[in-house]
Legacy VTK file of the C-alpha trace (Angstrom):
# vtk DataFile Version 3.0
C-alpha trace
ASCII
DATASET POLYDATA
POINTS 70 float
-31.798 -5.501 107.826
-33.394 -7.889 110.295
-35.695 -8.906 108.280
-34.204 -9.658 105.529
-32.152 -12.071 107.965
-34.567 -13.441 109.329
-36.452 -14.395 106.000
-33.585 -14.019 103.621
-30.934 -16.417 105.147
-33.624 -17.458 107.203
-31.436 -16.983 110.594
-32.257 -15.482 113.700
-30.928 -11.854 113.884
-28.743 -11.062 116.993
-27.962 -7.593 117.525
-24.223 -7.478 118.776
-21.210 -9.451 119.590
-22.484 -11.019 123.213
-25.280 -11.264 121.668
-23.672 -13.514 119.089
-22.226 -15.369 121.746
-24.880 -16.301 123.753
-27.072 -17.189 121.213
-24.133 -20.309 120.213
-23.602 -21.276 123.696
-28.359 -21.939 124.088
-27.441 -23.868 120.210
-24.955 -25.646 121.546
-26.931 -26.158 124.971
-29.892 -27.769 123.271
-27.366 -31.038 122.329
-28.267 -32.549 125.160
-24.205 -35.305 125.103
-22.693 -32.087 125.489
-24.772 -30.722 127.772
-23.959 -33.828 130.429
-20.213 -33.872 129.711
-20.270 -29.349 130.443
-22.076 -29.605 133.681
-20.089 -33.315 134.415
-17.115 -31.186 134.437
-18.224 -27.903 135.519
-19.461 -30.029 138.552
-17.177 -31.332 139.073
-14.187 -28.702 138.857
-17.276 -26.464 141.278
-16.500 -29.413 144.045
-12.163 -29.165 144.146
-12.706 -25.670 145.148
-15.608 -25.519 147.562
-13.319 -28.638 149.475
-10.147 -27.137 149.213
-9.051 -23.466 150.213
-5.917 -23.506 149.239
-7.471 -23.369 145.344
-9.946 -21.204 146.375
-7.160 -18.824 147.674
-4.626 -19.233 144.466
-7.948 -17.743 142.613
-8.612 -15.778 144.117
-4.522 -14.188 144.622
-5.199 -14.993 140.470
-8.501 -12.297 139.861
-6.817 -9.737 142.610
-3.345 -9.799 140.616
-4.968 -8.746 137.613
-7.370 -6.690 138.467
-4.083 -5.292 139.832
-5.322 -4.688 143.568
-2.019 -7.451 144.266
LINES 1 71
70 0 1 2 3 4 5 6 7 8 9 10 11 12 13 14 15 16 17 18 19 20 21 22 23 24 25 26 27 28 29 30 31 32 33 34 35 36 37 38 39 40 41 42 43 44 45 46 47 48 49 50 51 52 53 54 55 56 57 58 59 60 61 62 63 64 65 66 67 68 69
């Protein structure tokens, strides 16, 4: 199956959905414009959580709530 997909369909073989998602992200990040926008937003988000104790506390509460520790 792997050989047929790579040779006949000329696509990269993936073994599971996780690998498929990872491959899609890798391909998407190959586009430099997308990568720059994504990294800019990620940096902005991390700066927000680093500078705001209230935001960090809210995230912890949400995580604990969803993991049923609250």
